[in-house]
PDB file as gemmi writes it, atoms N, CA and C in Angstrom:
CRYST1    1.000    1.000    1.000  90.00  90.00  90.00 P 1                      
ATOM      1  N   UNK A   1      72.981 147.521 -31.768  1.00  0.00           N  
ATOM      2  CA  UNK A   1      72.928 148.942 -32.058  1.00  0.00           C  
ATOM      3  C   UNK A   1      74.117 149.337 -32.934  1.00  0.00           C  
ATOM      4  N   UNK A   2      75.294 148.907 -32.554  1.00  0.00           N  
ATOM      5  CA  UNK A   2      76.474 149.235 -33.354  1.00  0.00           C  
ATOM      6  C   UNK A   2      76.354 148.663 -34.765  1.00  0.00           C  
ATOM      7  N   UNK A   3      75.784 147.474 -34.863  1.00  0.00           N  
ATOM      8  CA  UNK A   3      75.621 146.840 -36.178  1.00  0.00           C  
ATOM      9  C   UNK A   3      74.679 147.667 -37.059  1.00  0.00           C  
ATOM     10  N   UNK A   4      73.575 148.172 -36.481  1.00  0.00           N  
ATOM     11  CA  UNK A   4      72.673 149.035 -37.246  1.00  0.00           C  
ATOM     12  C   UNK A   4      73.454 150.214 -37.831  1.00  0.00           C  
ATOM     13  N   UNK A   5      74.252 150.847 -36.998  1.00  0.00           N  
ATOM     14  CA  UNK A   5      74.995 152.023 -37.443  1.00  0.00           C  
ATOM     15  C   UNK A   5      75.997 151.677 -38.540  1.00  0.00           C  
ATOM     16  N   UNK A   6      76.553 150.475 -38.489  1.00  0.00           N  
ATOM     17  CA  UNK A   6      77.482 150.046 -39.534  1.00  0.00           C  
ATOM     18  C   UNK A   6      76.763 149.827 -40.862  1.00  0.00           C  
ATOM     19  N   UNK A   7      75.543 149.327 -40.805  1.00  0.00           N  
ATOM     20  CA  UNK A   7      74.797 148.980 -42.008  1.00  0.00           C  
ATOM     21  C   UNK A   7      74.043 150.146 -42.633  1.00  0.00           C  
ATOM     22  N   UNK A   8      73.677 151.119 -41.827  1.00  0.00           N  
ATOM     23  CA  UNK A   8      72.898 152.253 -42.321  1.00  0.00           C  
ATOM     24  C   UNK A   8      73.765 153.209 -43.124  1.00  0.00           C  
ATOM     25  N   UNK A   9      73.246 153.728 -44.234  1.00  0.00           N  
ATOM     26  CA  UNK A   9      74.007 154.720 -45.002  1.00  0.00           C  
ATOM     27  C   UNK A   9      73.945 156.111 -44.363  1.00  0.00           C  
ATOM     28  N   UNK A  10      73.097 156.267 -43.363  1.00  0.00           N  
ATOM     29  CA  UNK A  10      72.863 157.554 -42.713  1.00  0.00           C  
ATOM     30  C   UNK A  10      73.987 157.904 -41.739  1.00  0.00           C  
ATOM     31  N   UNK A  11      73.992 159.170 -41.361  1.00  0.00           N  
ATOM     32  CA  UNK A  11      74.860 159.623 -40.277  1.00  0.00           C  
ATOM     33  C   UNK A  11      74.341 159.021 -38.972  1.00  0.00           C  
ATOM     34  N   UNK A  12      75.206 158.767 -37.984  1.00  0.00           N  
ATOM     35  CA  UNK A  12      74.752 158.173 -36.722  1.00  0.00           C  
ATOM     36  C   UNK A  12      73.598 158.942 -36.070  1.00  0.00           C  
ATOM     37  N   UNK A  13      73.640 160.260 -36.102  1.00  0.00           N  
ATOM     38  CA  UNK A  13      72.595 161.072 -35.457  1.00  0.00           C  
ATOM     39  C   UNK A  13      71.221 160.845 -36.067  1.00  0.00           C  
ATOM     40  N   UNK A  14      71.154 160.352 -37.299  1.00  0.00           N  
ATOM     41  CA  UNK A  14      69.863 160.108 -37.946  1.00  0.00           C  
ATOM     42  C   UNK A  14      69.078 159.001 -37.258  1.00  0.00           C  
ATOM     43  N   UNK A  15      69.750 158.193 -36.461  1.00  0.00           N  
ATOM     44  CA  UNK A  15      69.068 157.111 -35.752  1.00  0.00           C  
ATOM     45  C   UNK A  15      68.367 157.620 -34.485  1.00  0.00           C  
ATOM     46  N   UNK A  16      68.585 158.892 -34.146  1.00  0.00           N  
ATOM     47  CA  UNK A  16      68.011 159.495 -32.939  1.00  0.00           C  
ATOM     48  C   UNK A  16      66.770 160.298 -33.297  1.00  0.00           C  
ATOM     49  N   UNK A  17      65.685 160.018 -32.583  1.00  0.00           N  
ATOM     50  CA  UNK A  17      64.445 160.783 -32.757  1.00  0.00           C  
ATOM     51  C   UNK A  17      64.539 162.071 -31.953  1.00  0.00           C  
ATOM     52  N   UNK A  18      64.366 163.189 -32.607  1.00  0.00           N  
ATOM     53  CA  UNK A  18      64.362 164.483 -31.926  1.00  0.00           C  
ATOM     54  C   UNK A  18      62.915 164.879 -31.636  1.00  0.00           C  
ATOM     55  N   UNK A  19      62.272 164.109 -30.787  1.00  0.00           N  
ATOM     56  CA  UNK A  19      60.867 164.335 -30.469  1.00  0.00           C  
ATOM     57  C   UNK A  19      60.738 165.101 -29.152  1.00  0.00           C  
ATOM     58  N   UNK A  20      59.522 165.165 -28.626  1.00  0.00           N  
ATOM     59  CA  UNK A  20      59.291 165.879 -27.375  1.00  0.00           C  
ATOM     60  C   UNK A  20      60.077 165.272 -26.222  1.00  0.00           C  
ATOM     61  N   UNK A  21      60.212 163.942 -26.201  1.00  0.00           N  
ATOM     62  CA  UNK A  21      60.979 163.288 -25.145  1.00  0.00           C  
ATOM     63  C   UNK A  21      62.441 163.746 -25.194  1.00  0.00           C  
ATOM     64  N   UNK A  22      62.985 163.832 -26.387  1.00  0.00           N  
ATOM     65  CA  UNK A  22      64.353 164.321 -26.580  1.00  0.00           C  
ATOM     66  C   UNK A  22      64.476 165.735 -26.012  1.00  0.00           C  
ATOM     67  N   UNK A  23      63.521 166.587 -26.354  1.00  0.00           N  
ATOM     68  CA  UNK A  23      63.537 167.974 -25.880  1.00  0.00           C  
ATOM     69  C   UNK A  23      63.343 168.052 -24.375  1.00  0.00           C  
ATOM     70  N   UNK A  24      62.433 167.216 -23.829  1.00  0.00           N  
ATOM     71  CA  UNK A  24      62.193 167.210 -22.387  1.00  0.00           C  
ATOM     72  C   UNK A  24      63.441 166.815 -21.608  1.00  0.00           C  
ATOM     73  N   UNK A  25      64.278 165.981 -22.209  1.00  0.00           N  
ATOM     74  CA  UNK A  25      65.527 165.573 -21.557  1.00  0.00           C  
ATOM     75  C   UNK A  25      66.601 166.663 -21.659  1.00  0.00           C  
ATOM     76  N   UNK A  26      66.311 167.714 -22.410  1.00  0.00           N  
ATOM     77  CA  UNK A  26      67.244 168.826 -22.560  1.00  0.00           C  
ATOM     78  C   UNK A  26      68.475 168.468 -23.375  1.00  0.00           C  
ATOM     79  N   UNK A  27      68.302 167.553 -24.316  1.00  0.00           N  
ATOM     80  CA  UNK A  27      69.419 167.081 -25.115  1.00  0.00           C  
ATOM     81  C   UNK A  27      69.647 167.964 -26.339  1.00  0.00           C  
ATOM     82  N   UNK A  28      70.865 167.913 -26.869  1.00  0.00           N  
ATOM     83  CA  UNK A  28      71.252 168.666 -28.056  1.00  0.00           C  
ATOM     84  C   UNK A  28      71.786 167.676 -29.072  1.00  0.00           C  
ATOM     85  N   UNK A  29      71.199 167.620 -30.265  1.00  0.00           N  
ATOM     86  CA  UNK A  29      71.607 166.642 -31.274  1.00  0.00           C  
ATOM     87  C   UNK A  29      73.081 166.815 -31.655  1.00  0.00           C  
ATOM     88  N   UNK A  30      73.615 167.980 -31.497  1.00  0.00           N  
ATOM     89  CA  UNK A  30      75.025 168.212 -31.780  1.00  0.00           C  
ATOM     90  C   UNK A  30      75.955 167.378 -30.911  1.00  0.00           C  
ATOM     91  N   UNK A  31      75.445 166.932 -29.773  1.00  0.00           N  
ATOM     92  CA  UNK A  31      76.239 166.095 -28.869  1.00  0.00           C  
ATOM     93  C   UNK A  31      76.230 164.626 -29.280  1.00  0.00           C  
ATOM     94  N   UNK A  32      75.464 164.289 -30.316  1.00  0.00           N  
ATOM     95  CA  UNK A  32      75.284 162.884 -30.700  1.00  0.00           C  
ATOM     96  C   UNK A  32      75.600 162.674 -32.179  1.00  0.00           C  
ATOM     97  N   UNK A  33      76.775 163.086 -32.573  1.00  0.00           N  
ATOM     98  CA  UNK A  33      77.191 162.943 -33.969  1.00  0.00           C  
ATOM     99  C   UNK A  33      78.030 161.696 -34.200  1.00  0.00           C  
ATOM    100  N   UNK A  34      78.669 161.194 -33.165  1.00  0.00           N  
ATOM    101  CA  UNK A  34      79.507 160.000 -33.326  1.00  0.00           C  
ATOM    102  C   UNK A  34      78.692 158.743 -33.037  1.00  0.00           C  
ATOM    103  N   UNK A  35      79.116 157.637 -33.599  1.00  0.00           N  
ATOM    104  CA  UNK A  35      78.440 156.356 -33.372  1.00  0.00           C  
ATOM    105  C   UNK A  35      78.456 156.005 -31.886  1.00  0.00           C  
ATOM    106  N   UNK A  36      79.583 156.205 -31.220  1.00  0.00           N  
ATOM    107  CA  UNK A  36      79.675 155.874 -29.794  1.00  0.00           C  
ATOM    108  C   UNK A  36      78.687 156.678 -28.964  1.00  0.00           C  
ATOM    109  N   UNK A  37      78.564 157.974 -29.249  1.00  0.00           N  
ATOM    110  CA  UNK A  37      77.631 158.823 -28.504  1.00  0.00           C  
ATOM    111  C   UNK A  37      76.193 158.394 -28.748  1.00  0.00           C  
ATOM    112  N   UNK A  38      75.864 158.030 -29.982  1.00  0.00           N  
ATOM    113  CA  UNK A  38      74.500 157.586 -30.313  1.00  0.00           C  
ATOM    114  C   UNK A  38      74.195 156.266 -29.609  1.00  0.00           C  
ATOM    115  N   UNK A  39      75.127 155.342 -29.625  1.00  0.00           N  
ATOM    116  CA  UNK A  39      74.914 154.052 -28.949  1.00  0.00           C  
ATOM    117  C   UNK A  39      74.677 154.286 -27.467  1.00  0.00           C  
ATOM    118  N   UNK A  40      75.514 155.087 -26.828  1.00  0.00           N  
ATOM    119  CA  UNK A  40      75.344 155.360 -25.394  1.00  0.00           C  
ATOM    120  C   UNK A  40      73.978 155.979 -25.111  1.00  0.00           C  
ATOM    121  N   UNK A  41      73.585 156.957 -25.934  1.00  0.00           N  
ATOM    122  CA  UNK A  41      72.288 157.622 -25.742  1.00  0.00           C  
ATOM    123  C   UNK A  41      71.138 156.629 -25.885  1.00  0.00           C  
ATOM    124  N   UNK A  42      71.162 155.815 -26.938  1.00  0.00           N  
ATOM    125  CA  UNK A  42      70.037 154.917 -27.201  1.00  0.00           C  
ATOM    126  C   UNK A  42      69.974 153.751 -26.214  1.00  0.00           C  
ATOM    127  N   UNK A  43      71.105 153.369 -25.660  1.00  0.00           N  
ATOM    128  CA  UNK A  43      71.068 152.347 -24.610  1.00  0.00           C  
ATOM    129  C   UNK A  43      70.432 152.902 -23.338  1.00  0.00           C  
ATOM    130  N   UNK A  44      70.668 154.183 -23.075  1.00  0.00           N  
ATOM    131  CA  UNK A  44      70.074 154.820 -21.900  1.00  0.00           C  
ATOM    132  C   UNK A  44      68.617 155.225 -22.132  1.00  0.00           C  
ATOM    133  N   UNK A  45      68.296 155.611 -23.372  1.00  0.00           N  
ATOM    134  CA  UNK A  45      66.950 156.097 -23.709  1.00  0.00           C  
ATOM    135  C   UNK A  45      66.472 155.427 -24.998  1.00  0.00           C  
ATOM    136  N   UNK A  46      66.101 154.141 -24.956  1.00  0.00           N  
ATOM    137  CA  UNK A  46      65.718 153.418 -26.176  1.00  0.00           C  
ATOM    138  C   UNK A  46      64.522 154.026 -26.912  1.00  0.00           C  
ATOM    139  N   UNK A  47      63.674 154.779 -26.226  1.00  0.00           N  
ATOM    140  CA  UNK A  47      62.529 155.413 -26.883  1.00  0.00           C  
ATOM    141  C   UNK A  47      62.964 156.409 -27.952  1.00  0.00           C  
ATOM    142  N   UNK A  48      64.207 156.863 -27.882  1.00  0.00           N  
ATOM    143  CA  UNK A  48      64.683 157.869 -28.820  1.00  0.00           C  
ATOM    144  C   UNK A  48      65.184 157.283 -30.138  1.00  0.00           C  
ATOM    145  N   UNK A  49      65.135 155.973 -30.287  1.00  0.00           N  
ATOM    146  CA  UNK A  49      65.617 155.362 -31.523  1.00  0.00           C  
ATOM    147  C   UNK A  49      64.570 155.468 -32.623  1.00  0.00           C  
ATOM    148  N   UNK A  50      65.002 155.941 -33.791  1.00  0.00           N  
ATOM    149  CA  UNK A  50      64.120 155.959 -34.959  1.00  0.00           C  
ATOM    150  C   UNK A  50      63.724 154.520 -35.262  1.00  0.00           C  
ATOM    151  N   UNK A  51      62.477 154.308 -35.531  1.00  0.00           N  
ATOM    152  CA  UNK A  51      61.993 152.968 -35.853  1.00  0.00           C  
ATOM    153  C   UNK A  51      60.986 153.059 -36.968  1.00  0.00           C  
ATOM    154  N   UNK A  52      60.812 152.029 -37.703  1.00  0.00           N  
ATOM    155  CA  UNK A  52      61.559 150.769 -37.678  1.00  0.00           C  
ATOM    156  C   UNK A  52      62.860 150.887 -38.472  1.00  0.00           C  
ATOM    157  N   UNK A  53      63.805 150.040 -38.103  1.00  0.00           N  
ATOM    158  CA  UNK A  53      65.021 149.853 -38.887  1.00  0.00           C  
ATOM    159  C   UNK A  53      64.875 148.488 -39.540  1.00  0.00           C  
ATOM    160  N   UNK A  54      65.001 148.448 -40.846  1.00  0.00           N  
ATOM    161  CA  UNK A  54      64.857 147.194 -41.586  1.00  0.00           C  
ATOM    162  C   UNK A  54      66.233 146.790 -42.099  1.00  0.00           C  
ATOM    163  N   UNK A  55      66.600 145.531 -41.811  1.00  0.00           N  
ATOM    164  CA  UNK A  55      67.903 145.008 -42.213  1.00  0.00           C  
ATOM    165  C   UNK A  55      67.685 143.873 -43.203  1.00  0.00           C  
ATOM    166  N   UNK A  56      68.468 143.925 -44.277  1.00  0.00           N  
ATOM    167  CA  UNK A  56      68.447 142.837 -45.254  1.00  0.00           C  
ATOM    168  C   UNK A  56      69.888 142.619 -45.702  1.00  0.00           C  
ATOM    169  N   UNK A  57      70.423 141.474 -45.348  1.00  0.00           N  
ATOM    170  CA  UNK A  57      71.800 141.180 -45.704  1.00  0.00           C  
ATOM    171  C   UNK A  57      72.751 142.153 -45.044  1.00  0.00           C  
ATOM    172  N   UNK A  58      73.562 142.817 -45.862  1.00  0.00           N  
ATOM    173  CA  UNK A  58      74.542 143.757 -45.324  1.00  0.00           C  
ATOM    174  C   UNK A  58      74.117 145.211 -45.510  1.00  0.00           C  
ATOM    175  N   UNK A  59      72.805 145.431 -45.625  1.00  0.00           N  
ATOM    176  CA  UNK A  59      72.259 146.780 -45.775  1.00  0.00           C  
ATOM    177  C   UNK A  59      71.112 146.983 -44.799  1.00  0.00           C  
ATOM    178  N   UNK A  60      70.878 148.231 -44.438  1.00  0.00           N  
ATOM    179  CA  UNK A  60      69.769 148.573 -43.550  1.00  0.00           C  
ATOM    180  C   UNK A  60      69.258 149.961 -43.904  1.00  0.00           C  
ATOM    181  N   UNK A  61      68.001 150.216 -43.570  1.00  0.00           N  
ATOM    182  CA  UNK A  61      67.405 151.540 -43.757  1.00  0.00           C  
ATOM    183  C   UNK A  61      66.525 151.860 -42.557  1.00  0.00           C  
ATOM    184  N   UNK A  62      66.428 153.146 -42.280  1.00  0.00           N  
ATOM    185  CA  UNK A  62      65.426 153.621 -41.333  1.00  0.00           C  
ATOM    186  C   UNK A  62      64.165 153.764 -42.163  1.00  0.00           C  
ATOM    187  N   UNK A  63      63.174 152.967 -41.881  1.00  0.00           N  
ATOM    188  CA  UNK A  63      61.998 152.839 -42.744  1.00  0.00           C  
ATOM    189  C   UNK A  63      60.959 153.920 -42.488  1.00  0.00           C  
ATOM    190  N   UNK A  64      61.380 155.167 -42.543  1.00  0.00           N  
ATOM    191  CA  UNK A  64      60.499 156.312 -42.433  1.00  0.00           C  
ATOM    192  C   UNK A  64      60.821 157.242 -43.567  1.00  0.00           C  
ATOM    193  N   UNK A  65      59.984 157.426 -44.503  1.00  0.00           N  
ATOM    194  CA  UNK A  65      58.686 156.796 -44.707  1.00  0.00           C  
ATOM    195  C   UNK A  65      58.861 155.339 -45.138  1.00  0.00           C  
ATOM    196  N   UNK A  66      57.783 154.603 -45.069  1.00  0.00           N  
ATOM    197  CA  UNK A  66      57.819 153.165 -45.329  1.00  0.00           C  
ATOM    198  C   UNK A  66      58.292 152.817 -46.740  1.00  0.00           C  
ATOM    199  N   UNK A  67      58.150 153.743 -47.675  1.00  0.00           N  
ATOM    200  CA  UNK A  67      58.585 153.483 -49.046  1.00  0.00           C  
ATOM    201  C   UNK A  67      60.095 153.262 -49.150  1.00  0.00           C  
ATOM    202  N   UNK A  68      60.836 153.720 -48.156  1.00  0.00           N  
ATOM    203  CA  UNK A  68      62.281 153.550 -48.162  1.00  0.00           C  
ATOM    204  C   UNK A  68      62.668 152.075 -48.155  1.00  0.00           C  
ATOM    205  N   UNK A  69      61.809 151.225 -47.609  1.00  0.00           N  
ATOM    206  CA  UNK A  69      62.079 149.792 -47.559  1.00  0.00           C  
ATOM    207  C   UNK A  69      62.212 149.216 -48.964  1.00  0.00           C  
ATOM    208  N   UNK A  70      61.527 149.794 -49.915  1.00  0.00           N  
ATOM    209  CA  UNK A  70      61.607 149.318 -51.294  1.00  0.00           C  
ATOM    210  C   UNK A  70      63.042 149.324 -51.812  1.00  0.00           C  
ATOM    211  N   UNK A  71      63.886 150.200 -51.277  1.00  0.00           N  
ATOM    212  CA  UNK A  71      65.290 150.256 -51.679  1.00  0.00           C  
ATOM    213  C   UNK A  71      66.013 148.938 -51.382  1.00  0.00           C  
ATOM    214  N   UNK A  72      65.549 148.238 -50.360  1.00  0.00           N  
ATOM    215  CA  UNK A  72      66.195 146.985 -49.967  1.00  0.00           C  
ATOM    216  C   UNK A  72      65.678 145.783 -50.738  1.00  0.00           C  
ATOM    217  N   UNK A  73      64.514 145.933 -51.350  1.00  0.00           N  
ATOM    218  CA  UNK A  73      63.907 144.779 -52.007  1.00  0.00           C  
ATOM    219  C   UNK A  73      64.341 144.601 -53.440  1.00  0.00           C  
TER     220      UNK A  73                                                      
END                                                                             
């Protein structure tokens, strides 16, 4: 998880899905701006991780939309 955050050009909070499950848990994205907070959250609630994450070498992208993967190729 920490490695994903190191490789992604995004802010750590971008790896968190703000879906209905997130809302049902009563969470606030403002509480998950640091890498450490995101790692702790996703280890406790893995369903909240944006997927897929595609890694190639020393770069990674959150592949939503799927066309973003083309950046790595």
